N, C-alpha and C positions, 0 to 999 in steps of 0.2 A: 618581465617575469623576474622576480629576485631569484638568486641562487638558492638551490635547495640540496641537502645532503640525502644520500640514497643508500639503502641498505636492503638486503634479501633475507628473510628469515627461512629456515627449513623446518622449524617445529613451533607449536603454539607457544610454549614457554619462551622460546627464543624471540618470537614476536612481541610478546608481552613485556619482556625485559627490555627490549629495544625501546618501546615507547615509555615505559617506566623511568628508564635513565635519562631521557631526553624530552624536555617539555616541547610543547607545540609539534608534535609528531602525528602523522595520520597514517592509516593503512591504505595500501593500493591493491585492489582485487582486479575486476576486469579493466577498471579505470575509465569507463564509460561516462562516468560523472565527474570524477576528481580531475582527469586531465582537463576537461572543460573549464572547471573551477579555477584551475591554475592559470590557465591561458587568459582568462578574463579578469583576474585579480580578485574574484569573489572570496577565494580561500588563499591564505598566505602561509602555509606551514614552513616551518624550518627544516623539518626532516619528512621523508616518506619511507615506509617499511613496505616492501613488497612481500605480499603473503600468498602468492599464486602456488607455492610449492608446499603449502600446508596439507596434511593429510586429512582434509575435511571435504572429500569428494564423494562420499557414500550416499546413495539414494536407496533407502531400504523400506520395504513394505513390512510393517511389523505383523506379529501373530494375531493380534486383536483386530486388524483391519485398518491400522493408522498408517502414517507416513513418518519417516526420519529422515530429514534432508540436511546433508552437510552444507554448511555456509558457503563453501567454494563450489558446489554443484553449480553448472551453468543453467541459466534459464531454458535454453533449448532442450537440454536433457531431461528436465522435469516435464515440459511441455510435451515431448514425444513419448514419454514412457507410457506403455500400453496399460499399466495398472492405474495410473493417473488419469488417462483418458477414460478408462472404464468406470471407475470408482468416483472420481472428482472432475467430471467433464468442464465445470466452470472454472476450475484451477487451471487446467491445461489451456482453455480458451483465453483467460485472462493473460497468460503468459504468451501466447502467439500474438495477441492483439497489442501486447504492451511495447514493442520495439520491432525494429527491422531484423532481418535474419542475421546481419553482421553483429548487431549489438546483442541479440539473443544468444549468440554463440561466444560472446566475450563476457558478458555480464554475469555476475554470480548471484545466488539468491540472497545471500547476506548482504552483499553490496546494494542489491535492489532496495532492501529496507532501509538503508542508510542514505539513499540518494537525496539530494538537496532540492529545493523547491525551484521551479521555473519562473517564479514572479519576476517581471521585468525590473522591480525595484531591488531585488537581491543580486540579480545578474548583472545589472548596470551600475558600476561603482560611481557613476554621476549622481545617482539618486541617493537620498538618505534612507537607511534600512535598519530597523531595529534588530532583525534577525543577523544581519551581517556586522552590524556596528550598535550594540545595545545603547539605548537611549538617544539615538540620534534622529528618531522620528521615521515617519513611513512617507516615502515620496511618491507613492502610488495612489494615496487617498483621493487626490484630485487629478490623477493622471490616468495612465492606461491600466484598467484593472479588470478587462473583460473576462480574463482567465482566472480570476481569483475566486475565494470560497464564500459561500453563504451560510455554512454551518460550523459551529466551533470558532467563530471570530473573536477578535478582541478589538479595543481601541488602539492596540499597538501592532497588530498584524492580522492579515486575512488572506496570507498566501496559501495557495491550494496544494495539498499533498498530491504529488504526481504519479505514484505507483499504481499499476493495475492489478499485480498479483496479490498485493497487499489487501485489496477490497475482498477478494476471495478468501484469503487467509484470515481476515477478521471474522468473516461469516463461519468459519470453521473452527473458531476459538483455538487457533494455533498457539504455540508456546515458543518463546525465543529463548535459547540457552546462550549464555554469555560466559567467558572465563576471564580472570584477571588475577593479580598478584594474591588475592585472598581465596582464590578457588573458582568454582562454578556455582551459578545460580540461574534459576528459571524465572522468566518474567512473561505473564500472561500477554497475549498479543495486544489487547486494548490498552494495557498499561505501558506497553512499549513506545507508544507514540503520545507525546504530550500536547495538550492545547496550549496555544501561544500565551494566553493570560498576559501577565506583566513581564514575562521572560521568554519572548519568542526565540531567543538565541538558543534556548534549551529545547531540543526536539526529542531527546530520548533520556530515559533515567539510567543511563550507564555512564561509568566514568571513562576519561579519556584513555585509561590503560586497560580497558576492557574490550574483548574482542567477541563477535558473535561466532560460535561454533556449531550450532545446529538448530533447525526449526522442527518442532514436532507438530504433527497434524493428528488430532484424535480421530478415531473411526467415528464416522457419521454415515450409517448405511444409506439413509435416503438422500444423501449427496449425489447418487447415481441420478436422481431427478434434479439436475441443477443446470444453470444457464448464466453466462456472463454476457451482458449487453453493454456496448461501448457506443456512445454517440459523440461525434467529433466532426470538426470542420472539413475534414477530407478523410477518405477511407483508410489511408496507411500512413504509418509513421507520424502519428499525431497524438497529442494528449487529449484525454476526455474532457469534453464540455459537461457531460454527466455519464454515469455508469452504474450498473447495478448487478451485483452477484446474489443469485437466489437459489437456495436449495428448499424444496417443498415436499412435505409428506402429507398426502391426502388420504383421507378415509371416509367412505360414502360420500364424496363430493364436498367434504368440509375440510378445512385447513386443521390437521391434527398437530402439525410442527412446521416451523419455517425458520430459516436463517437468511438474513438480508444484510449485505454490505452495499454502501453507497460510495461512489467515487467521483471525482472531478468537481465536487461541490463543497468539500470540507477541508479543514486545516489538518486533519488527520484520516486515516482509513475509518469511515463512518459506519458503526454498527447500529442499525435502525432498529433498536429495541422497542422504541414506541409503537412502530408499524408492525412489528412481530406479534407484540401483545394484543394488538387491535384485530389481528387476523386469527388468532388461535380460536378454534371452534365455530369459525363463520364459514358459510358457504364459499366456494372458490368462484366468486362472481367478479367481473370487472367493477362494478359499483363498490363492492366491499374493498377491492384492491385500491380503488381510487380514494376512498375514504381513509384507508389505512396510509397512504402516501401523503394525504392532505395533513393528517395529525402529526406525522413525522416532520414534515417541512414547515409546520406552523410557527416554528420559532426561528425560522431562517432570517438572516440578515438581509433587509430590503433596502438599506440606506445607501448603497453604491449603484448608480443607475446603469453603469455599463455591464454589470453582472447579474442584474435583477431578473433577466430572463431565465437564469438557471433554476429558479424556484419551481416555475411550471414545468420546465424542461425535465428536472429531476423526477417530479411527480409522474410524468407521462413515461419516462424511461422505467421507472419501477412498475408501473401498471403493465406496461407491455412485456416486461421481463416475467412477471409473475403469470401472465396470461400465455406466453410462451411455453413455460414450464407446464402450466396446467393442461394446454392442448396436448402436449407430448404425452403426459401420463395418461389422460383420457384415450388418446390413440392407441398406447401400449396395452392399456388394460381392456380396451374394447367397450368402454363405457358409451352409453348413449348421451 
């Protein structure tokens, strides 16, 4: 590992000034991703700025029923918050399932959104990787790509986005607030993650000298009827092969409103808007759930044989998640 200079910021302005003054500088929050990247050589910054002392640790329930989450709030704190468990159960579950207890206690909410992919081509410097070294090619196209994406892919990259909590947050229409030398700005969650296209090395629309300061979650009353389902090769400490975050509003047995996020299968947290639109006004039945899942996955990339199984797996995962939430609503409301 090459020599790296280190600094510790006490304020947001100090952190921003540090990265503005020196090129090729990165922020260090919980370190659960960055330290790995430094060790294996997938990232080679010249400078690291520790932001763990920044006053971005508030978790606030707003008067209108939403959430305001400071960027340095730890994953474990959000997962265990009684208000989150009650009003956003799928957000809490996604956090519990997203990492080991040790990592949840270290990792920050802002850092989770900025984590890098687990694609072997990115993490093994023996491979060519357009994300790590733009224009070098993709070494896993003909290699080990079982864990890669089938939605949002391009000819230059099909690395899977790894976050669990981001899947619930995309279903909730969260907003990411960032601050830089020119002030603060808000970025809609779906816009915060970029598709690879021709520039897979660009993962977010933020500048190198901008810092996430908070995540806002708008109120969604029917999120009390929500569930996060994660399918993986082993039960603990494993990334998703497919996952679904669903919040469902049923009226008279039909879907009045629904929010769906899909994970484990896409190059970004995937908002399943096609499936949502297909379900509105339809009876909450497994046949309708399967049809909606089918139209959402119709555009999936089936050209890579080792991860082709994810297309059917994602459909089944979504149907099972929708069915689980429906059954809970029926039981709670006492419907026949």
